[in-house]
N, C-alpha and C positions, 0 to 999 in steps of 0.2 A: 875363454870358453862360452861364457854368458850374453855377451854383444850376439855369438855365433847361434846360440839355442834359439835365444828370444828373437835373432830374425828368420829362423825356422818356424818357432811357434807363429808368427805373423804371418809366413807366407802359406801355411796350410790353411788362413780363413780366406786367402785371395780365391780358389776355383767356387767354391761353394757360394761368396761373395757375387763372384762373376757370373757363374750362372744363374745366382736367382736375380740378377738385375736384366742379363739378358731373357730371363723369362718374361719378369715385368714388361721391359719394352715389347715383349709379343703380345702379353696381353693387352698394352695400352696401345699397339698400333692395329691388330690383326681381330682384337675383341669382337670389334662393330661389324666385322662381318659374320657373325653367330648370328644378326638378326638381317642381313643382305641377302642370302642364299634366295629371296623371294624374287627377287630382280632378275634374279637368271634362272630361274624353276619355268617351267609349262606344265598345266593338267590338264592339256590337250590329247584326248584317249587317241588322238589319232595316231600320235606321235608313238606310241608304244606298242604298237601293228606286230606278228609275227614278219620278220625280216622277207622270209621267201613265201609266204602264204599266196592263197590265190586273192583273195579279199584285199591285201596291200595292192597288190599289180593292178585291182581293179580303184582306187582309192588312188593310187596315183593316175591311171588313166583317163578315169572321167573328170579329173581338173577340166581337160579339156572340151569337155560339152557345157562349162559353165564361165560364163562372163569372166568371173574374177572367185576365187575361192570360197566359198560359202557354206553358211550351217544351218539350219532347218530350224526355225520354232513353228510347233504348231500350235493354234489356237481354237479353243472347244469352248461353244455355247451350252448349256444345257437348259431347256427351258424349264421355269418355275412350275407352268403349273401347264399341266398336257401335253401337246406338241408343239412344233416348231413354226409360227405361222409364214406365210408369204412375205409381209412385211418385215419379220424378224432375219428372215436368210435375204432382201437384199438389202437392211439395213449391216448384217455381217459383212456382205461381199463389198459393202461402201467403207466400212471401218476398216478392212483388210488393205483395200487399195490407200486409205489414209496409212495404216501401218507402215505399208513397203515406201515412207516416205521420210521414215522417224531417222532421227540419227543412228548412223551404223548398220541400215537396211540396205539391202543392193538395189531395191526398188519393186522386185518381182514379189507377185504373190499370187498365189490361186485364187479362183472364187469360194465362196462360202458352199461345201456340200454337204447334205441333209444325211443322216444315217439311216438303217433301215425301219426301224422303230418310228422315225417319224421325231423322237423328241430331241435333237442333239445335231450340232452343225459342227463342220471343223474347217479348218484354210491353214494353208503355210505362208508364212512370210520366210524371207531366205535374208541371214544377217551376213557381212562381209567378217570373214575369218580373219583373225590376228588381231582385232583392235586392243590397245594401249590397255584400255581400260576394260576389258572383256565385254561380255554382253548385257550387264545389268541395267545401266542407261534405256538401251535399247529395248531391254523388253517392261520396263515399266512404260515407255512409250507405246508400245504393242498393245499391251493389257489396259491402259488408258484409252485408247482409241476404240479396243474392244468393247471394254465396257459403256458406249454406249447403245447399246440394242438392248433396249428396255426388255422386261419380264424372263431374261437368261441370268444364270450365271456364269463367270468369265474364269477358264483355267486354262495354264499353258503346260505345254510338255515338249519332248524333243529333244534332240542332243543340244541345243543349243541353252535349255533349263537347264538340263542335267550337269552340264560344263559349268554351268554358271552356280551351281549347287555344291559341284565338287569344292570350285576357288571359295565359298561359302565356308565349306567344312577346314579348307585349310586354313582359311585368313587366321591371321595371328596366330599359328603354329609357331612363330621363334619364340613369342614371348609367355604364350599360356603355357605350352608343352614344356620349356624348359624350366618357369617357374615349378612346375608342378614335381617332373622329374629331382628337380637340385631338392627341393622340402622336403621331398619324400626320401632322401638319400643323407640328406643334412641330419633330419629325425633318427634313422636308424645310425646314424655314427655316433651322435650324441648319445645313444642308448650302449651301443657298443662301446666304444672308450669312455666314458663318463667324464668326459674332458672337455674343453672350450678348446682350446688352439686349434688340435689335431683334426677334429671335422672341416674347421674352416681351411686348412692347407690341403685338408683333400680333395674339398670342392673345387678352390681357386684353383688346386692343377689339373680339375677335371674341365674346368671352364678356358683354364688357359689351351689347353689340347683341342678344347671344342673351338676356340677360336683359331686355332692354327688350319687344323685342320679344313673348316668351314672357307677361309683364306686359299687354299688351295685350291679346293674344289671348287669356289668362284670363279678362280684366275681358268680354271681348266674350262669349266661351264661356257662362261664369257667366249672363252675361244671355238666352241664347240669340240673340244675333246673328250668331254663326257656332256651328259645328259640327267638332269637334274627336274623332279618334279615334286610334288607334296609328301608322296609318301616315302621316295627317296632322303629327303629332306630332314622327317623325322625321323627317321631309324637312323640315320646320320648322329644324331642328339642323341637318340638314347644310346646306339654301340659307344658312343665317345664317352659317352661319363659313366655309363656300366664295367666298359672294360677299365676306365683311367681309374675309376676307384676300387675295383678287384685286385690291382696290382700293386695299389698304395696299400689297400687292408695286408696283402699278403708282406710288401716291404716293410710296414710300421711297426707289425707284429715279430719280422727277424729283428729290426731294429731293436727293438724294445728287449728280446731275449739278450742280443748281444750284449747290450747296454749293461744289463744285470752282470753277466759273463765277465766284459772286459772293464766297466767303470768309463772306460774314455770313450767319449764320444764320436771319435775320427776313427777308432780301431775298431765300435761298433757299427757303424756307419760304413769302411770297408768292407768287415765283414758279413755284414746284412747284405749290402749289395753285391758283393761274390756270392752269398750264396741263395741269394735271390735271382741276380743275371738271368741263369740258363734258365728256369721254370717261367722267367715272364715270358722272353723271349721266343721260347719253346712254345709257351701259349699264343702270343703276338703272332706268330708265322702261320701257326695253326687255322687260325682264324682269319686271319690277312687272305692265305692262301686256298684257304675254304672259299672266302667269298670270291676271289679271284675266276674260281671254278665256275662263276657265273657268265663268265665272259664266251664259255661254250653255248650257252643259251640262246635259239633264232628271237627269243622275245626283248624286245628292246631297255623294255623298264626293269629286267633282271638282268640286262649287260652294264644298265648305267648303275644299279646299285653296286657290282660288285667292285670297281675301282673307286669309287666313292666313298665303301664300306670299307674298303682295305687301305687307304689313307686315313681315315679314320683311327683304326686299330692301331695304325704305327703311330700316330702323332700322340694318342693315348698313351703307348708303350715309352715312346720318347719323354714325353712328360714324370711318369714316374720314375724313369730311372735316372733322369739329371733334376729337374726343379725339387722331386720329392727327397731324394738326401742330401741335397745341398740345403735346405732350410732345415731337416730333422738336424744336421750337423751344427746349424747357428741356433737353433732350439735347445737342444741336447735334452735332458729330463723335462723341461719347460713343456714342452709339445706335451706332455701327459696330465700338465696342471688342471686342476688340484686333483685327478688320482694320483695315487704315487705305485709307479711298479714294483711288483714284490719279484723278489730273488728267484729263479729259478729252481725247481726242484731238482736234487742230486739224484742221479738213478742208474745203477749201473746196467751191465746187460741183465738180462731177465735168461733163466736156465727152467732148463725141464722141469728141473727139480724144485721149481720154484712159481710152479702153475697155479697159483690163488692169485688174489687180488692185490694181495702186497708186493707182487711179482712185476704187476703192471704200471707203468709210469703215469705221473699224470694225476689230476683232480677231479671231482666234479662228475657229470654227465659224460663226457668223454672217456674218464677213467673205468667209468662204470660198462659202455660201449666196447672200450678196448679188453675189457676183462671178458665180457660175453663173447668176444670175437675167440679169445685165447683160450677159454675153456672147451666153447661149442663151434667152431669152426662150421662143419659140415650143416648143423643143423641151422646156424643163422645165415650162410649164404642159400639153403635149397628154401628156408622159409620166403627170403626176397625175391629168389628166382620164382615163386608160386605164386607171389602177390604181381609181379611185372608180369608174365607173362597172362595172368588171368586179364587186367589189364590193355595187355596186347591183343587179346581175341576178340576185343569190340574194333579194333582198328579198321575192321573191313568197312564197317558202316559210315565211315569218314569219307564221302565223296568228293569229287574237286572238277566238280560237271559247270560253278560258275555259282554267283548270285545273283538273281536276279534284281530285277532292279526296285523292286519294293520291299526288297533287303539292303542294297547298297547301303544306305543311308538307316543308321539306328535310330532317329528319330524322323517324323514325316515333316517332306519337305517338298516345294513346289512343283519339283520334277514328279513325284511319287505320284501326288496326289494328282498330277495334270494326268499321268500314265494310266490310273485308276479309272479316271471321268472318260478319257479315250477308248481303253480296252470294255465297259459297259457299253458303248453304245455303237463302236466301229469293231471289224474286224484287228485282233490284236494287234498286227502287224502295221497299221495305221499308222504314219507318219513317219515310220522306220523301215521302209521299201527297202528289200533286197534289191542288189543293182546288178543287171546284166548286161555285158557288153558284147557285142556280135560285130559280124561284119555284117555290111549294110544289105548286101544281096540275101541275105537270108534272115530277116527281120522279120517277117510273116513269119516263117518256119519255126524258128526261135520262141515268136511269142505265141503261137498254140501249144508250142509243147511246155512253155512255162506254166497255161492256162492249166493245163491237161495233168498237170501235178499234182497229188492228194497232198494236201493244205493249203494250196494256191487260191488267195480269194479273187485274184485279178492279174492281170499284167497288159500293159500298153506302152509301146516306144512315147520316149519324150521326144517332143516335138518342137520346133524353133521358137514358140512361146516361150518354153521352159516347163511347161505342161504335161503330163502321159494321155494321148489320145486326143488333142486339140489340132489335127492337119497332119501335115507329112511330117514325118521322121527326122530327126536333124541329123545331117550324117557330119563327122569329125573323123577325118582320116580314115575314111573308108569303113567307118566302124558305127554301129545307133547304140543306144543307149535304152535300155526297158526295165522301167521298174515294177518290180511285183509284190504285190502287199502280200502277206501271209493269214491267215485266219486266225493263228497264234497271236501270243505275246511274245513282242521280238527277241524277248531277253528268256523267253521258256526252252523245255527240254526241246517239246513239241514242235517251234521253230526250229532247231539246229536239227532236229532230222528233215523235216520242209527243205533246207537250205541243200541236205546231203544229197535227199533226193532230185531236187531241182538241178545240183550240178550234173547227177549223173544222165538225170534227162538231156538238159540243153549241150553238156558235153556231145551227147551222142548224134546231135545233129549235123550230116555231113557238110564239109564248108565253111562251118557257122565262126569256128575257132572261140566257143561261148567262154568268159570267164563270169564266175559268181563273186560278187563282192556285197557292200552294206553293211549294217551294224550287227544284225544275226549272224552272216556269213565271220565277220572279225572274231566275234564271242566263240563262235566255233571253231575257228580255226586257232585263236588262244588258246583254248582248252585241248585242243589237238597237239599243239608245241607243246605247252605246258608235260603232258602226259610224256613226250618225246624227251624233253629234255631232262625230266625226272631219271629217266634209263640211262644218260648220258652221266651225267652231273654227280648224282648221289653215289655211283662208284668211285666215280675220282674224287670226290672230297675224302671219302674213307682212304684210298691208297694215298693223298695226303697225309692225313691224320699219322696213319700206318707210318709211311716215311718219317717225318718227324719224329715219331715217339721211338721208333729206333733206332734216331739218331741219339735224341736225347738218355736214353735208358741204353744204350748199347745189347739189347737182348730182343729177342724175336717172342720169344713168350706172351713176353708182359703186354707187350705194346696191340697183340692178337689179341688177349685178352681184354686190354681198357675199348679197343675199337667195338668187338662184342658185345660189352657193355652199353657202352652210349648206343651203339645203335639198337638195342633193347631195349632202354630208357626209351628212345623216340618210338618205337612200336607204342608201349604202354602208354606213351603221353595222347598218340593219336588216339587210343582207345580210350580213353577217359574223353579227351576232347570229341571227339564226335555225342558221345552221349549228351556230355555240356552243352553242346551246339543244336544237339536236336531237341532235350526235353528242359534246359534252360534259357536259353537265349530263341530259341525258336526257330534256328536258322534251317531253312529247309536244301542250303546245299552250301559247298565250302569253295570261298573263289578259288580259280584251277592254280594260282602261284603262290598259295599260302601251304601247301605241302613240301613245297620245292622250298621256299622261305623257311619253314620250320625246322625241317632237316639240317640247311647250312647253318642257324643260330645255333639251332638247341646242339646237335652234333658237334658243331668247331667251338661252341661255347664250352660245352659239356664237358668235354674231356678238358677242358681248361683244370678244373678241378680235382681232376685224376692226376693229369700232369703236376700241377702243386704238390698232389699227395703221393705220390710215387718218385718222387725227385728226392722228398724229406725221407721217404719210407728207404731208399738206394741210399741217402747220402747215412743213415744211421746204420742201415745191414752193413756197408762197409767195412764198419766199428763194430758192428757188435752182434753183427750174425740175421738174416730171416727172420726170424720170429721175433726177436727185442727189436729191430728195426720197424717190424711193421707196428708192433704196438704202440712203437718212440714215433714215429710217422703219424699215425693216427691221434694219440694226445697232443703233439703236440700241434695239429693243423687244422684238430677237430673245432675250433674256436672261430678260428679268421675265415675258413672256407665255407665255412655254412652263413657267417656275416656277409663274405661275399657273396655266397650265393641268395642269400635274403635279400641283399641292396641291386644283383642284378635282376632278379622278378620282379623288384620293385620299379626299378626305370624302367623293364617295358609295362608292366603293367599302367602306368604313364599314359602310351599308348591309347586308351579306353578314354582319353580326353577330346580327342579328336571323331567325330560321329561317323566315322566308316567301318564298314563290317569288315571287310578286309584286315585295317589293321587292332580290331576289338580279337578278331580270330588269330592272328599270330602275337595280339600282346599277350593271348590265354596259352597256346600253347608253348610257346616260349618259357612263362613265368611259373607256369605249372609245372611243365621238364625241367626248368631249372632248378626247383623245390624238390621234385622227386630224386632228381640227379644226387641233390647235395645228401640230402636227409637218408637217403636207402642205397643208391650206388656205389656212391664216395664213400660211405660212412659205415655200410654193414657188407653189399656184396663185395665188393673190390679186395678187403682186407681179409676176410673171410676166405675168400679163395685163394688171394695171395698165400694168408696163414696156410690152407690146406695143402698147397703146391710144393708150399716151403722151395728154396733155394733153387728148382728146377724151372721157378719162372723165370729166372735170370740167364736162362740159355741162349745162346751159349756160351755165355762168359762164367769163369768157375773160380771167381774170385770171391764169391760171397759163400758164405757157410751157414748151418744151419741158426 
């Protein structure tokens, strides 16, 4: 008997050891891919236009008018004293010819043109698109050549400079963001666990999951199956680390509870995995399917985030359900060293007659919260509702009309400074014209129609020399290109309104078959497409969440209740965010994609904590009834879910290290929304509503009593 028992005992160690070895191999072989995604990512904003928009069609068609695909860099000279002199203008034109020959330039440059106030000059140098090292070297060469004009200060603006600033903003994202996020998570875990080994194990599991996710995404991006940019790359890191840590917190808390109950580490691991599996897989499915709903978007960067984020969530759940249990089995109680797990408090079912503090199981703040919910559920949920509705009342203040270039970066950059100088002395749309493509035989009529449009400063067909108005129009495939300079800044609301009017005007020219594109049109189309996407994707995400919850809880009332509460939490978060963005951050607008991203992340991730709570409530209610199950579920999960919420909020807050308004806005919305959901919705509103509704919350199931 002893040899058989010893063999059986030894065989129990094989599975966890094998899983550990596999994950160590994954970490060793695939870990480096977390730092290699930049090799297959692109920050070319033209690659992320609405797929079916008019501006996208123009972007593709206008390539035929260029010898090779190019990106303009605008050079601005401002007189240091008085007005620009003739010799300075001549020197600037010579400098532009020199700049046109720097490495990476196409050889094409405009002459230096004076501003109406006579205090500035501007010229355009075309750079070759798709350079492996970006435009930085070319821009340095252009600025060096332009600096030869005495008595002037030189600045650069335009798409090439903006693209370079974006690349600089994402430079080192692999290292900086990971270090900040992992450092914050490690600190929180040390405070939560008060142990040394377990936080390191959780962090290691997150890193392994991220390495696996990045390797899969790298392979898909390398074969053009998915598209990755710096934003998607940063969000992937945050999603994986946050989700993997949340799942680990739930599993380790349950393992500790089962270890106290069973004593045997193997039995504890089996019980913890069995009882956490449904919650973790349902949570992962909710987030992954919610992210995949982004595939319904017409914006390419939204479509890119969907599968990439879903891959990350699946890898996070896989790590939490395989690597972590294996390590917990191997370490046993040593995982919590030097803390000593205390035996779980024994508590029987609560009864109506015992509606006092002693009838509520648990200890500390969560016992007090459960007592308040038990004694006055209507008062608790009414107060929580009033708070959330008051916050939600400000949500209409959050406008998703886009962020102007001056606010795209949270610190001053060359592109912002250059655009500021350009706008001070030239029409706001200089350097970023609207592009009109029309039939060649209607060029004059379309040009005149464009010039007569309110908000247009000038309009001229592009000639064979590549410059507007300098000869006969260049005809390609029976079409001409007309560059239209707008009076207002290219990224302003006024400019977008001008583009809308310009489209109406040129579309009415008979036989012209005119299309309007360019930077401002792209921004306008992105804004319109994002608004359309929200009307399709938001209901789809809610239906996905509802379906998952119905399957998990085998109920209709509870899932509807949870979906309604997370939707209300999102509206409240938008209200607070609107006030913070306007009065604290100083943003005049919100990126068009922010509400949709915020919705998908916050609703899909926010429902996680309600899943963790309600699966435990249902488990306890099946045994002790709805009232006792609600109180036991709240006290048993209170600490771990709050810790998970703080971890997720902290990981998203790490996005603030990337100096972009878009990511700062996403970071605040998700971080604040998760904390609001964790501390108010999941801790007070949902338990109080369940306590008030009673067994009817599980309808149509009749297995659970009072």
